[in-house]
C-alpha positions as CSV (number, residue, x, y, z in Angstrom):
1,X,189.4,219.5,53.7
2,X,185.9,219.9,55.0
3,X,183.6,219.8,58.1
4,X,183.0,217.2,60.8
5,X,182.5,214.5,58.2
6,X,186.0,215.3,56.8
7,X,187.3,214.9,60.4
8,X,185.8,211.5,60.6
9,X,187.5,210.4,57.3
10,X,190.7,211.8,58.7
11,X,190.3,209.7,61.8
12,X,189.5,206.7,59.6
13,X,192.6,207.1,57.5
14,X,194.8,207.4,60.6
15,X,193.2,204.2,62.0
16,X,193.7,202.4,58.7
17,X,197.4,203.2,58.6
18,X,197.8,202.2,62.2
19,X,196.2,198.8,61.5
20,X,198.1,198.2,58.3
21,X,201.5,199.0,59.8
22,X,201.6,197.9,63.5
23,X,205.1,199.3,63.8
24,X,203.8,202.7,62.8
25,X,204.8,205.5,65.1
26,X,201.7,207.8,65.3
27,X,202.3,211.2,66.9
28,X,199.6,212.8,69.0
29,X,197.0,214.9,67.2
30,X,198.0,218.5,67.2
31,X,196.3,221.7,66.3
32,X,197.3,223.4,63.1
33,X,199.0,226.7,63.1
34,X,199.1,228.9,60.0
35,X,202.5,230.6,60.0
36,X,202.4,234.3,59.6
37,X,205.9,235.1,60.7
38,X,209.4,234.0,59.7
39,X,210.1,230.3,60.5
40,X,212.9,229.9,63.0
41,X,212.7,233.3,64.5
42,X,212.1,233.7,68.3
43,X,208.9,235.5,67.6
44,X,207.5,232.7,65.5
45,X,205.2,231.3,68.2
46,X,203.7,234.7,68.7
47,X,203.2,235.1,65.0
48,X,200.8,232.3,64.1
49,X,197.1,232.0,63.3
50,X,195.5,229.2,65.2
51,X,192.9,227.0,63.6
52,X,191.3,225.3,66.7
53,X,189.3,222.8,64.7
54,X,192.1,221.8,62.3
55,X,194.4,218.8,63.1
56,X,197.5,217.2,61.8
57,X,199.2,213.9,62.5
58,X,202.7,212.9,61.6
59,X,203.1,209.1,60.9
60,X,206.4,207.4,60.5
61,X,207.0,203.7,59.7
62,X,210.5,202.3,60.5
63,X,211.2,198.6,59.8
64,X,214.6,197.8,61.2
65,X,214.6,194.4,59.4
66,X,214.3,195.8,55.9
67,X,215.7,199.3,56.7
68,X,212.5,200.7,55.3
69,X,211.6,204.2,56.4
70,X,208.4,205.9,55.4
71,X,206.8,209.2,56.6
72,X,203.4,210.5,56.1
73,X,201.6,213.7,57.2
74,X,197.8,213.7,57.5
75,X,196.3,217.1,57.9
76,X,192.7,218.2,58.4
77,X,191.9,221.7,57.2
78,X,188.5,222.4,58.7
79,X,186.0,224.5,56.8
80,X,182.2,224.8,57.4
81,X,181.5,226.7,54.2
82,X,182.9,226.8,50.7
83,X,182.5,230.5,50.8
84,X,183.6,231.1,54.5
85,X,184.6,234.7,55.0
86,X,188.2,235.3,56.2
87,X,186.7,237.0,59.3
88,X,185.4,233.6,60.5
89,X,189.0,232.5,61.3
90,X,191.2,235.6,61.7
91,X,191.0,238.8,63.7
92,X,190.6,242.2,62.1
93,X,194.2,242.9,63.1
94,X,195.5,239.8,61.4
95,X,193.5,240.5,58.2
96,X,194.9,244.0,58.0
97,X,198.5,242.9,58.7
98,X,198.4,240.3,56.0
99,X,196.3,242.2,53.5
100,X,193.6,239.6,53.4
101,X,190.6,241.9,53.2
102,X,189.4,240.6,49.9
103,X,190.1,236.9,50.4
104,X,187.8,234.1,51.6
105,X,189.1,231.5,54.0
106,X,189.4,229.0,51.1
107,X,191.4,231.5,49.0
108,X,193.7,231.9,52.0
109,X,194.2,228.1,52.2
110,X,194.9,227.6,48.5
111,X,196.7,230.9,47.6
112,X,198.7,231.4,50.8
113,X,198.9,228.4,53.1
114,X,199.4,225.6,50.6
115,X,201.4,227.8,48.2
116,X,203.9,228.5,51.0
117,X,203.9,225.1,52.7
118,X,203.6,223.0,49.6
119,X,200.6,221.1,48.2
120,X,200.1,217.6,49.4
121,X,200.3,214.5,47.2
122,X,196.6,213.9,47.7
123,X,193.9,216.3,48.6
124,X,190.6,214.9,49.8
125,X,187.8,217.5,49.3
126,X,184.7,217.1,51.3
127,X,182.4,220.0,50.5
128,X,180.4,220.9,53.6
129,X,177.0,220.7,51.9
130,X,175.3,219.8,55.2
131,X,176.1,223.4,56.2
132,X,175.6,224.9,52.7
133,X,171.9,224.0,52.7
134,X,171.5,226.2,55.7
135,X,173.6,229.1,54.4
136,X,172.6,229.6,50.7
137,X,169.7,229.0,48.3
138,X,170.3,226.7,45.4
139,X,171.2,229.5,42.9
140,X,173.7,231.1,45.2
141,X,175.2,227.7,46.2
142,X,175.7,226.7,42.6
143,X,177.6,229.9,42.0
144,X,179.7,229.3,45.1
145,X,180.4,225.8,43.9
146,X,181.7,227.1,40.6
147,X,183.9,229.6,42.3
148,X,185.2,227.0,44.7
149,X,186.1,224.4,42.1
150,X,187.7,227.1,39.9
151,X,189.8,228.1,42.9
152,X,190.9,224.5,43.4
153,X,191.6,223.8,39.7
154,X,193.6,227.0,39.3
155,X,195.6,226.5,42.4
156,X,196.4,222.8,42.7
157,X,199.3,221.5,40.6
158,X,198.9,218.4,38.4
159,X,201.3,216.6,40.8
160,X,198.5,216.6,43.5
161,X,195.6,214.2,43.1
162,X,192.3,215.6,44.1
163,X,189.5,213.3,45.2
164,X,186.0,214.8,45.8
165,X,183.8,213.1,48.4
166,X,180.2,214.3,48.7
167,X,177.8,214.7,51.6
168,X,176.0,211.6,52.9
169,X,172.3,211.0,53.4
170,X,170.6,212.6,56.4
171,X,167.9,210.8,58.5
172,X,165.3,213.4,59.5
173,X,163.6,211.3,62.2
174,X,166.8,211.0,64.2
175,X,167.6,214.7,64.4
176,X,166.8,216.9,67.3
177,X,163.1,218.0,67.1
178,X,164.0,221.5,66.1
179,X,165.7,220.2,63.0
180,X,163.0,217.7,62.0
181,X,160.6,218.3,59.1
182,X,162.5,221.4,57.9
183,X,162.6,222.6,54.4
184,X,165.1,224.8,52.7
185,X,163.6,227.0,49.9
186,X,160.9,224.3,49.6
187,X,163.3,221.4,49.5
188,X,164.0,218.8,52.1
189,X,167.6,218.4,53.3
190,X,168.4,215.4,51.2
191,X,166.8,216.9,48.1
192,X,168.9,220.0,48.3
193,X,172.1,218.1,49.1
194,X,171.4,215.8,46.2
195,X,171.0,218.8,43.9
196,X,174.3,220.2,45.0
197,X,176.1,216.9,44.8
198,X,174.9,216.3,41.2
199,X,175.8,219.9,40.2
200,X,179.3,219.5,41.6
201,X,179.8,216.3,39.6
202,X,178.4,217.8,36.4
203,X,180.7,220.8,36.7
204,X,183.7,218.5,37.3
205,X,183.0,215.7,34.9
206,X,185.2,217.0,32.1
207,X,188.1,217.6,34.4
208,X,187.8,214.1,36.0
209,X,188.2,212.3,32.6
210,X,190.9,214.7,31.3
211,X,194.5,213.4,31.5
212,X,195.7,217.0,31.9
213,X,193.7,217.6,35.1
214,X,194.7,217.0,38.7
215,X,191.1,215.8,39.4
216,X,191.3,212.1,40.4
217,X,187.7,211.2,40.9
218,X,184.4,211.8,42.5
219,X,182.6,209.7,45.1
220,X,178.9,210.2,45.6
221,X,178.1,208.7,49.0
222,X,174.4,209.6,49.2
223,X,173.5,206.2,47.7
224,X,176.1,204.4,49.7
225,X,174.7,205.7,53.0
226,X,170.9,205.9,52.2
227,X,170.2,202.5,53.9
228,X,172.3,203.0,56.9
229,X,169.6,204.4,59.2
230,X,170.8,202.1,62.1
231,X,174.3,203.5,61.8
232,X,173.2,207.1,62.2
233,X,174.1,208.8,65.4
234,X,172.1,212.0,65.2
235,X,170.5,212.1,61.7
236,X,173.5,213.8,60.2
237,X,176.6,211.8,61.3
238,X,177.1,208.1,60.9
239,X,178.9,205.7,63.2
240,X,182.7,205.9,62.8
241,X,182.8,202.5,61.2
242,X,181.2,203.9,58.0
243,X,184.0,206.5,57.7
244,X,186.6,203.7,58.5
245,X,185.2,201.6,55.6
246,X,185.0,204.5,53.2
247,X,188.5,205.6,54.2
248,X,189.8,202.2,53.1
249,X,187.9,202.5,49.8
250,X,189.3,206.0,49.3
251,X,192.8,204.6,49.7
252,X,192.0,201.9,47.1
253,X,190.9,204.7,44.7
254,X,194.0,206.7,45.3
255,X,196.3,203.8,44.9
256,X,194.5,202.3,41.8
257,X,196.6,201.6,38.8
258,X,194.4,203.8,36.6
259,X,194.9,207.4,37.5
260,X,192.0,209.1,35.9
261,X,188.2,209.0,35.6
262,X,187.2,207.4,38.9
263,X,183.6,207.8,39.7
264,X,181.4,205.9,42.1
């Protein structure tokens, strides 16, 4: 769940599974539709909320030699803000019909969508801090982070592993000129992102090491990406090969024998 960086991890995970299992049947990428009607009724297609930037892929592995049959659903829930208003995605008519007036988009995802559909086995959280630095000052952003993680912790069951992946380093000289040399409340982009990354970890640390929490771990990728200037496409996004490599590492973390306290 996250922004365009989350989409790149999503693509990396799909590519990894395709390489690991050559016989894997990978369905075409589809847009995600949030059901607001009754499944199976003729009106269902007219009773959906479309998320044009969300994606899902169904993967199925069938090995006729061993009679093995595995299925996997990868889903990208796109979000450009941890406090995105519900009006950003849904029309006023939809909001009124579903009584969503007092909900944020994130609250809808965790309290309505996942609750109805079922929570995944693994939830990869990529807070969109590249957008947050434009939207909120540090004080407001910290309050939003607390609200966001409390929403996740109170909603996600212990059967779901939650792995947090932070924002990567930006390279100011590679951005469009209108975005170069900007400061945000007196802070450069990487300084503000770093503050938010560290605040997120500090507020999650107790949950990450607790055996009673669904929080699997926390990956701080600012250090991992700080020397990758040559891989940067536009000062904000890196070449897909970075996300491919990190997706493999993310899978290693998820599949590790130890189930708690992963930090990098």
